[in-house]
C-alpha positions as CSV (number, residue, x, y, z in Angstrom):
1,M,130.8,47.1,-110.3
2,Y,132.4,44.9,-113.1
3,L,129.9,41.6,-113.7
4,I,131.6,38.3,-114.6
5,V,129.9,36.2,-116.7
6,T,131.1,32.8,-116.7
7,R,130.1,29.0,-117.4
8,A,132.8,27.6,-116.0
9,F,134.4,28.4,-111.9
10,P,135.4,26.5,-109.3
11,P,135.1,24.3,-107.5
12,E,134.7,22.7,-110.8
13,L,138.1,22.0,-112.0
14,G,139.8,23.0,-115.4
15,G,142.2,25.3,-117.2
16,M,139.1,27.9,-117.8
17,Q,137.7,27.4,-114.0
18,S,141.3,28.3,-112.9
19,L,141.5,31.3,-115.6
20,M,138.0,32.6,-114.3
21,W,139.0,32.1,-111.0
22,G,142.2,34.2,-111.4
23,L,141.2,36.7,-113.2
24,A,137.4,37.2,-110.2
25,R,140.4,37.4,-107.7
26,E,142.8,39.2,-108.7
27,M,140.1,41.7,-110.3
28,S,138.4,41.9,-106.7
29,K,141.3,43.0,-105.8
30,N,141.4,46.6,-107.5
31,F,137.2,46.3,-108.5
32,L,133.9,45.8,-107.1
33,I,132.7,42.6,-108.5
34,K,129.9,40.1,-108.8
35,V,130.2,36.8,-110.7
36,F,127.1,35.0,-112.4
37,A,128.1,31.6,-112.6
38,D,126.9,28.4,-113.5
39,Y,125.3,26.1,-111.1
40,Y,128.1,23.5,-109.4
41,E,127.5,20.6,-106.5
42,N,128.7,21.7,-103.5
43,H,129.2,25.3,-104.5
44,K,128.5,27.0,-101.0
45,E,131.4,25.8,-99.2
46,F,133.9,27.9,-102.1
47,D,131.5,30.9,-102.4
48,E,131.4,31.5,-98.7
49,K,135.3,32.0,-98.5
50,V,135.4,34.5,-101.4
51,N,135.2,38.3,-100.9
52,F,132.8,38.7,-103.4
53,S,129.2,37.6,-104.5
54,I,128.4,34.5,-106.3
55,E,125.2,34.1,-108.4
56,R,124.6,30.2,-109.0
57,I,122.4,29.3,-111.5
58,G,121.3,25.9,-112.7
59,G,118.7,24.3,-114.6
60,F,118.7,22.8,-118.0
61,K,121.7,24.1,-120.9
62,F,119.5,26.4,-122.9
63,L,117.3,27.4,-120.0
64,R,119.8,28.7,-117.7
65,K,121.3,30.9,-120.5
66,I,118.1,32.3,-121.1
67,R,117.9,33.0,-117.1
68,K,121.3,33.9,-116.4
69,A,121.2,36.6,-119.3
70,Q,118.1,37.8,-117.7
71,L,119.4,38.3,-114.2
72,I,122.3,40.0,-115.9
73,D,120.1,42.5,-117.6
74,E,118.1,42.9,-114.0
75,V,121.3,43.6,-112.5
76,S,122.1,46.3,-115.2
77,R,119.4,48.1,-114.9
78,E,119.5,48.5,-111.1
79,N,122.8,49.0,-110.0
80,K,125.7,51.2,-111.6
81,I,127.7,48.5,-113.4
82,N,130.9,49.9,-115.2
83,G,131.4,47.0,-117.7
84,I,130.2,42.9,-118.2
85,I,133.3,41.0,-118.4
86,G,132.0,37.2,-121.0
87,D,134.7,34.3,-120.5
88,H,132.7,32.8,-124.0
89,W,130.9,34.4,-126.9
90,K,127.8,32.6,-125.5
91,S,127.6,33.9,-122.2
92,L,127.4,37.5,-124.0
93,E,125.1,36.1,-126.6
94,L,121.4,37.0,-124.8
95,L,122.2,40.0,-123.0
96,K,120.1,43.2,-123.7
97,S,122.1,45.3,-121.7
98,N,123.5,48.6,-122.8
99,K,126.8,48.7,-120.9
100,K,130.2,48.1,-121.7
101,K,130.9,44.0,-123.1
102,F,134.3,42.6,-122.7
103,C,134.4,39.4,-124.1
104,L,137.2,36.6,-123.4
105,I,138.3,34.6,-126.6
106,H,140.7,31.6,-126.6
107,G,141.1,29.9,-129.5
108,K,138.9,26.4,-130.3
109,E,135.6,27.9,-130.0
110,I,135.4,30.7,-132.4
111,N,137.5,28.5,-134.9
112,H,134.4,28.5,-137.4
113,P,134.3,28.8,-141.6
114,K,133.6,32.2,-142.6
115,G,130.3,31.7,-143.4
116,S,128.8,29.5,-141.4
117,R,125.7,29.9,-139.0
118,L,127.8,29.9,-136.1
119,N,130.5,31.9,-137.6
120,N,127.8,34.5,-137.7
121,R,126.3,34.3,-134.3
122,I,130.1,34.9,-133.0
123,L,130.6,38.2,-134.7
124,K,127.0,39.2,-133.8
125,V,128.6,39.4,-130.1
126,L,132.2,39.7,-130.8
127,N,131.6,43.2,-133.4
128,N,129.6,44.9,-130.9
129,V,131.4,44.2,-127.6
130,E,134.1,47.4,-126.7
131,K,137.4,44.5,-126.9
132,V,137.7,41.3,-127.6
133,I,140.2,39.7,-125.1
134,A,142.7,37.0,-126.8
135,N,144.5,34.9,-124.8
136,S,147.3,34.8,-127.9
137,Q,148.6,36.1,-131.0
138,Y,147.5,32.9,-132.5
139,T,144.4,33.7,-131.7
140,K,143.6,37.4,-132.2
141,N,144.9,36.5,-135.6
142,L,142.4,33.9,-135.7
143,A,139.9,36.4,-134.5
144,I,140.9,38.5,-137.8
145,Q,140.5,35.8,-140.3
146,I,136.8,34.6,-139.3
147,G,135.7,38.3,-139.5
148,V,136.2,40.1,-136.0
149,N,136.8,43.8,-136.6
150,E,140.4,43.5,-135.4
151,Q,140.3,47.4,-133.5
152,K,138.4,45.7,-131.5
153,I,141.2,42.7,-130.1
154,I,143.4,43.0,-127.9
155,V,146.1,40.3,-126.7
156,I,145.8,39.7,-122.8
157,N,148.3,35.9,-121.8
158,P,146.6,33.7,-119.4
159,G,147.8,34.4,-115.7
160,I,149.2,32.0,-113.5
161,D,149.8,31.9,-109.2
162,Q,152.6,31.8,-108.1
163,I,153.8,27.9,-107.4
164,K,153.4,26.7,-103.9
165,E,156.4,25.2,-102.5
166,L,157.0,21.7,-103.4
167,D,156.1,18.6,-101.2
168,K,159.7,16.7,-100.1
169,K,158.2,13.5,-99.6
170,S,155.7,13.5,-103.2
171,I,159.7,14.2,-104.4
172,D,161.3,11.6,-103.2
173,K,158.1,9.1,-104.3
174,V,159.1,10.2,-107.7
175,E,162.9,9.5,-107.7
176,S,161.4,5.9,-106.2
177,L,159.0,5.9,-109.3
178,L,161.8,6.4,-111.7
179,K,164.9,5.4,-110.4
180,V,168.2,5.6,-113.2
181,K,165.3,6.8,-115.3
182,T,166.4,9.2,-118.1
183,P,166.2,11.6,-119.9
184,R,162.9,11.8,-118.3
185,L,159.9,13.7,-120.8
186,I,156.6,14.6,-119.9
187,T,153.2,15.7,-121.2
188,V,150.0,17.1,-118.8
189,S,146.9,17.5,-120.5
190,R,143.9,15.5,-121.6
191,F,144.1,12.7,-124.0
192,D,142.8,13.8,-127.3
193,K,144.1,14.5,-131.1
194,R,145.3,17.6,-131.2
195,K,147.7,17.3,-128.1
196,N,149.7,14.8,-130.7
197,H,150.7,12.1,-127.8
198,E,151.1,9.6,-130.6
199,K,153.5,11.6,-132.3
200,V,155.7,11.7,-129.3
201,I,155.3,8.2,-128.5
202,M,156.8,7.3,-132.1
203,A,159.4,9.7,-131.6
204,I,160.7,7.9,-128.6
205,K,160.5,4.8,-130.4
206,N,163.6,6.7,-132.8
207,L,165.4,8.1,-129.4
208,K,165.5,4.9,-127.4
209,Q,168.7,3.8,-129.5
210,I,170.3,6.7,-128.4
211,Y,169.1,7.3,-124.8
212,P,168.2,3.5,-123.7
213,D,166.6,4.7,-120.6
214,I,164.2,7.2,-121.8
215,V,161.2,7.6,-120.2
216,Y,158.4,9.4,-121.1
217,I,155.5,10.6,-118.8
218,C,151.8,10.9,-119.5
219,I,149.5,12.8,-116.8
220,G,146.0,12.5,-118.2
221,H,142.7,11.1,-119.1
222,G,140.7,11.2,-122.4
223,D,139.0,10.1,-125.2
224,Q,142.2,8.7,-126.6
225,E,143.6,7.2,-123.6
226,E,142.8,3.6,-125.4
227,N,144.5,4.2,-128.2
228,I,147.6,5.6,-126.9
229,K,148.4,3.0,-124.3
230,K,147.7,0.6,-127.8
231,L,150.0,2.4,-129.7
232,V,152.9,2.0,-126.4
233,K,152.0,-1.6,-126.7
234,E,152.5,-2.5,-130.3
235,L,156.2,0.2,-130.5
236,G,157.0,-2.5,-127.4
237,L,157.5,0.5,-125.5
238,E,156.3,-0.4,-121.9
239,A,159.1,0.3,-120.4
240,Q,159.4,4.3,-121.2
241,V,155.8,5.2,-121.3
242,M,154.3,5.7,-117.7
243,F,150.9,6.8,-117.1
244,F,149.4,8.4,-114.4
245,K,145.5,9.9,-113.8
246,D,143.8,11.5,-110.7
247,I,146.9,12.2,-108.8
248,S,147.7,14.8,-106.4
249,E,148.6,18.4,-107.1
250,N,151.9,17.7,-105.4
251,L,152.9,14.6,-106.9
252,K,151.6,16.2,-110.7
253,N,154.7,19.0,-109.8
254,A,156.8,16.9,-108.4
255,L,156.8,14.6,-111.7
256,V,157.3,17.7,-113.5
257,F,159.9,19.0,-111.7
258,K,162.1,15.8,-112.0
259,S,161.8,15.8,-115.4
260,N,164.0,17.5,-118.1
261,I,161.6,18.4,-120.8
262,F,157.5,19.6,-121.3
263,V,156.4,18.1,-124.8
264,M,152.9,19.1,-126.1
265,P,154.0,19.4,-130.0
266,S,150.1,20.2,-130.5
267,I,148.1,20.5,-133.8
268,E,145.5,21.9,-135.3
269,Y,142.2,18.7,-135.5
270,K,139.5,19.2,-137.2
271,T,138.1,23.0,-135.1
272,S,140.2,22.6,-132.3
273,V,143.7,24.4,-131.9
274,E,146.0,25.3,-128.6
275,G,144.7,29.1,-128.1
276,F,147.8,29.2,-126.2
277,G,149.2,26.6,-123.2
278,I,149.3,27.4,-120.0
279,A,151.3,24.4,-119.6
280,Y,153.5,24.8,-120.6
281,I,153.8,28.1,-118.5
282,E,153.4,26.0,-115.4
283,A,156.2,23.4,-116.1
284,A,158.4,26.7,-116.6
285,Q,157.9,27.9,-113.5
286,L,159.3,24.5,-112.1
287,G,162.5,25.2,-114.7
288,I,161.4,23.1,-117.0
289,P,161.4,23.6,-121.1
290,S,159.1,23.0,-123.3
291,L,158.2,21.6,-127.1
292,G,155.8,23.4,-128.4
293,G,153.7,22.9,-131.9
294,K,153.8,25.5,-134.3
295,D,150.0,25.5,-134.6
296,G,148.4,27.2,-132.3
297,G,149.5,29.9,-129.6
298,A,152.1,28.1,-128.3
299,V,154.6,31.0,-130.0
300,D,153.2,33.1,-127.0
301,A,154.3,30.3,-124.3
302,I,157.6,29.8,-125.3
303,Q,160.3,31.6,-126.7
304,H,161.7,29.5,-129.4
305,D,165.3,28.6,-129.0
306,K,165.5,30.2,-125.5
307,T,162.8,28.8,-123.1
308,G,162.0,25.9,-125.3
309,L,161.1,24.9,-128.8
310,I,158.7,25.6,-131.7
311,C,158.4,22.3,-134.0
312,D,155.8,21.8,-136.6
313,G,153.8,18.9,-134.8
314,N,152.4,16.8,-138.0
315,N,156.0,16.1,-139.1
316,L,157.2,13.2,-136.6
317,D,161.1,14.0,-137.8
318,E,161.0,17.6,-135.8
319,I,159.7,16.6,-133.3
320,Y,162.3,14.1,-133.1
321,S,164.8,16.3,-134.1
322,S,164.0,18.7,-131.7
323,L,164.0,16.9,-128.6
324,N,167.3,15.4,-129.5
325,L,168.7,18.5,-130.0
326,M,167.5,19.6,-126.5
327,L,168.7,16.6,-125.2
328,E,172.3,16.5,-126.3
329,N,174.7,18.2,-124.7
330,K,171.8,18.7,-122.2
331,K,170.6,22.1,-123.5
332,F,167.0,21.6,-121.8
333,I,168.9,23.1,-118.8
334,E,169.8,26.1,-120.3
335,F,166.4,26.8,-121.5
336,G,164.9,25.3,-118.4
337,K,166.8,28.5,-116.1
338,N,165.5,30.9,-119.2
339,A,162.5,29.5,-119.0
340,K,161.7,30.0,-115.2
341,L,162.8,33.4,-115.6
342,N,160.3,34.2,-118.2
343,S,157.6,32.6,-116.5
344,N,157.3,35.4,-114.1
345,K,155.9,38.0,-116.7
346,F,153.0,35.1,-116.7
347,L,152.4,35.6,-112.9
348,W,148.8,37.3,-112.1
349,S,150.0,40.2,-110.2
350,N,151.3,41.1,-113.6
351,I,148.7,40.3,-115.8
352,I,146.3,42.0,-114.1
353,E,148.1,45.4,-114.7
354,N,146.4,44.5,-118.3
355,Y,143.6,44.4,-117.6
356,K,143.2,47.1,-114.9
357,E,145.1,49.6,-118.4
358,L,141.8,48.1,-120.4
359,L,139.2,49.1,-117.8
360,M,140.1,51.9,-116.2
């Protein structure tokens, strides 16, 4: 039996929740597993539908962490456990079990100065597990820089599910919304500094001179939402930038599908970094190429000059010229076909083979 310890799990929504759900679901097809997850309201209906055991732990954050560690140690003593997989170094920090441990790392949660208190805590966990599973080559390099033993690190990219058939009503709705607006750029992400919406909007201001009917679709919400909307107003781009949030999965997929380029030239902001960028792969599944930033794991998700482009997200001229390069002569069509083919290697049915090789 393998134990999966996670702080983020459905029915709660989010990228980490999707990752841990995909991993647990695919592992349960090959191994006996038990998941230890944080309590989430209305979890019972979800938990009853899965074919593996889920133990939910509630209470205040620190006490919850202690209680979870105690439960896992108990299960480890009383059962034949092959290994324990943690979604985060903090999920393994208090465990006393001597079973093999594996820890996933994602980027920003380990990005703390070498020698700092947090860095010391991270190294105490990661240098004492069987393997550290980095979500990208970038995250692996970051782990090495902060002092993690290189021999312990392997790279396994996050997996994605096969996309469901697109909803025709949603596609018709998008066509009605966008009408003659073209070309179409889109970002699906939180509104925060790292995602770099501001510089994309500044680039749109210049691209509008060449493409007067250009539109930039922003799907999401976050701390920077009002600042971004204020910038759009200041630049007089209300007709070029459209905002959506709290929309259905069908409408989101239709908006991506009817776009030309997925744009997220992420930057490193303070300690926050884009460890991989599953959104690039989700767009690729729909035949949409991406523009990503060089600071982070986008290079694992985007094959430069084949499935999209990588640029310096801190350089406005590079964002502008990269978008223009993809738009002129409709280069995005060729990139989009390549992106769709490349996305297949990230399907969970393929990614789980890497975990099987590691665990068997």
